N, C-alpha and C positions, 0 to 999 in steps of 0.2 A: 069291879075295881075302879078306883079313881083314875082319871086320865085327862089330858089336854088334847083336844081333837079338832079337826076341821069338820065343821057341820055344813058350811056353805062356802062357795067360791065368790070372792069379791075382788076383782082385779084392781080397783082403785083404792079401796079401804080394806086391806087384807085382814086386819084384826077383827073386822065385823063378823068374819066367818069362824072365829076361834071360840070354842066352848070348853068349859071345865065341868066335869061331872062323871057319873058312873057309866062304864062301858063293860061289855062282856069280857070275862077272863079269857086268855088264850086257850085254844083247843089244841090238844096234842096231835101231832101227825108224825108218821114214820120218818126217821132221819133228822128230825128237828128236836130242839131242846128248849125248855122254858127257863128263863133267867129272872130272878127277883131283882128288880132294878134298885140300885142304891143311889146312882147319880146319872144324869143325862145332860148333855150340853146342847145349846141352840146353835143353829147355823142359818145362813141366809136361805138355804134350801127350804127351811121350814116356812119362811115368809113367801117364797116363790110358790110353794105348794098351796098356800092360802089364796094365791092369785090364780091358781089353776094351771101353773106351769108344771108339767109332768104328773099332774093329778087331775083326773076327770071327775065330773059330777057323779058318774056311775059308780065310782069307788067310795063315795062318802056314805056314812061318816068314817073318817080315817084318823086314827091316833097318830099324831105327828112325832117327830124325833127320830134321828138316824143313829146318834151316838149314845152309848151307855156303858157303864161298868156295874157289875153286880155279882150275885151268887147263883151258880147253876144248880141243877137238880141234885148234884152229888156233893154240894157244899163247897165247891171250889170258887175262889175269887177270879172273875173273868172280865175280859173286855170284848166287845162285839166288833167284828168287821162288818160294816154295813152295806157292802156291795153284794147283793144276792144274785146267784146265777152265774158268777164269774167262772166257776169251774164245772157247773152242772150238779155239784153236790146238793142233795136235798130237793132239787127242782127238776132235774133231768137236763140232758145236754142241749136240748132245742130251745130252752127258755133264754131270751136275751138278758144280759146283765141289767140290773136296775139298782137304784139306791132304795133302801128298805121301804120307805113310805110311798114309793111310786106304785107298789103292788101289794105290800103287806103292812099290817098294823105296826106302829112304831114304838118308840122307847119312852115317850112321856106318859108313863103309866106305872102301876105297881109291878106289872109283869110284862115280858115280851117273849115271843117265841121266834126262834131263828134256826136255820139249818145248823146242826151240830158242828159242821165244818167251819162255820163263821165265828166260833168261839175260841179265844186265845187266853192263856193264863195271864192274869194281872200281876205285874211285878210287885213284890212286897214293898219296894221302895216308894211306890206311887199310891196316893190316896185314891179312893173311888172317884172323887171329884176331879182330880188331876187326870186319871186314866180316861175318864169320860170325855175329856177334851180332845183326845188324840185321833179317833178314827176318821174324822172328816177333814177339818181344817188343818190339823197338824200333819196328817198323812198326805194331804194335798201338797202342803209346803215341802215336805220331805221329798216327794216324788219330783216336784218341780225343780228343786235344787240339785239333787244328787242323781236322779235318773235322766230327766229331760234336759236340764241345763248342762249336766255333766261337769260341774265346777269342782275344783280341787282346792285344798288348802293354799292360801295365798292369792287366789283369784278374787276378783272384785265383782260385787253384785249390787244392783239397785233394787230396792223393794219399794214399790209405789203404795201409798195409802196406809202408812203406819197407823195401827189401832185396830184394824180389822183382824178377824181370827187368823186367816191364812198369812196376812202380812206380818203380824206379830210373831207367828210361829217361824216364818222365814228369817226374821231378824235374829231370834234366839238360836235357832238351829244353825244358821250361817255363822254366827259369831262363835258358837261352840265348836264348829268344825274348822275354824281357822280361816274363814273368808273375811275379806275386807267388805264390810256391809255399809251401804249408803241407803238412807230412807228419805221419804218425803211425806209431808202432811200439811194440810191447811192450818192445823191447830198447833200453836206453840207448845202447849202442854204435851201433846202427843209426840212432838219432835223431841222434847226433853226426855220423855219416857223411852223413846227409841234409843237414844244415846245411853241411857242407864242400862238398857238391856243388851248393849254390845255394839250398836251401830257406830261406825267411825265418825259419821257426820249425819245430821238430819236437816234437810232443807225444806223451805216452803215449796209447795207443789208447783212444778214447772220451772223452778230455778235451775240454772246451769250447775252441773256437778263439778267438783274440783278436777275430775278426770273422767274419761270414758271408761265404761265397765265391760267385763266379759259377758255378763248376763243380766237380764232384767226379769224380775218377778212381777207380773202384771195381773191384777185382779180388778182394777178400777174400770178399765175399758176406755170409752170415748174421751173422757176428760184428760187422760194422761197418755194416750196412745202416741201422739206425735213426740212428746217429751221422751217416752221410753225408747222409741226408735233412734232419736237424735243422741241419746246417751250411750249407745253401744259402740264398742270398738269395731273396726272392720272384722268381719267373720264372727261377730258376737251372736248371742242367742237370746231371743225374747220368748219367754214361756208365759202363756196366758191360760188362766183357769176360770176366769169370770169377768164380768163387765157390769159392775154395780151402777156405773154412771151412764150406761147405754152401750149399744152394740155397733153404732155407726159413727165413727170419728169423722170430723170435718176434713182432716188431712190424713190420708192413708200412708203417705211417705213412701210410696212404691219405688220412686227413683232411688232413695237411699237404700232400700231393702235389696234391690238387685245390684246396684253399683258397688255397695260395700259388702256384698255377699253375706248378708245377714240371714239368720235362720229364725223363723217364727214357728213355734211348736205349741200345739194345743195340749192341755193336760187336764185329766179328770180323775179325781180321787187317787187310789193307789191299790196295789195288790195286797193280799194277806201276808206274803213274805215281807213286803216293805213295811207293813204295820208291825210285824214281829221285830224287824230291825229297828224301827223307830222306838218301840217299847224298850228294847235292849239298850239303845243309845241313851235314852232318858235315864234309865236306871243306872247305867255304868258311869255316866258323866255328870250326874246331878242336875240334868236339865229338867226344868219343871214348866208345864204350861202356865201362861199368864191368865189368871182368872180375874175378871172385872167384878163380877157380882155372883153371889150364891143365894138362891132363893128356894123355899120349899115349893113343891109341885103345885100346891093350891094357889100360889102367886105367880103362876106361869105368865099371865097376861102382862105383868110388869116387865118380865124379861123380854117378851116379844116387843113391847113398846120401846124398850131400850135399844133393842136390835134395829127396829124400824127407824128410830131417830138417829142411829149411828153415833151415839154419844159414849159408847163403851170403849175401853182399851183392853183387848183380850176377850176372853170367853165369858158367856153367861151360862151358869150351871144351875140345873134344877135338881134338888135332892128329894129322895123318897124315904 
């Protein structure tokens, strides 16, 4: 079957390790099910995998891709929850949780096999491309907002780095849930898009907000960390799920964190139940993922390049 896969690890030029071509079809195993992929979306996790983060040379070649929507063996339209081993279903209770391509072949292919427990019904209101955007970036944003930040309608939230998959999801979900959303970006065009999607205001990166906020959704890391801490109300919560600009900020702002009793919460992906809630929320409220580009699988390299350059607003989707 045709697939996009990591053939080599290249920490400096990750796209050098990406290959497109034929790979073996999935092999059936007890407790797992094979899904015919209709659409799959890219995440920064796929670029990190090509750099060797979470993926070792011994696991190569590895079909990339965590997110997908498609049709299962019984003809049902489904969405995949890409955290394997979260409950022990299909892998046993002793296996640590992992994101799909850290241990098992991924979704950038004509077919993918996952534990049957990891398959959820696709709402009829969502297209395959829309549903394929949800299991990683949108689920991460959902958990950051509603589980780890614990915000409620009327609360205020700062979303750093408008345009990225998680940030865009947080803007749309926050606005739909009745939050006062502020966003930042270096790009004027991305700031305009953020307002169109429901942000109350979008400012240049690092600029002072009109008010301090109850929570910050942080995925940028070092470049925005100080601004994130300074933007919080006393007792506020900073939720971080990534650091695309680096892991070591120049200023840690520890004095502000302890003096203002701020909370810093790490967040990774989300549970199957949270994904089910996210699917229901999108179907019921007419919320739809923001898709920047849709490409056929054989043009996956273009999608990876777009992701690496950071020039997209929303998700890049590959169709099969």
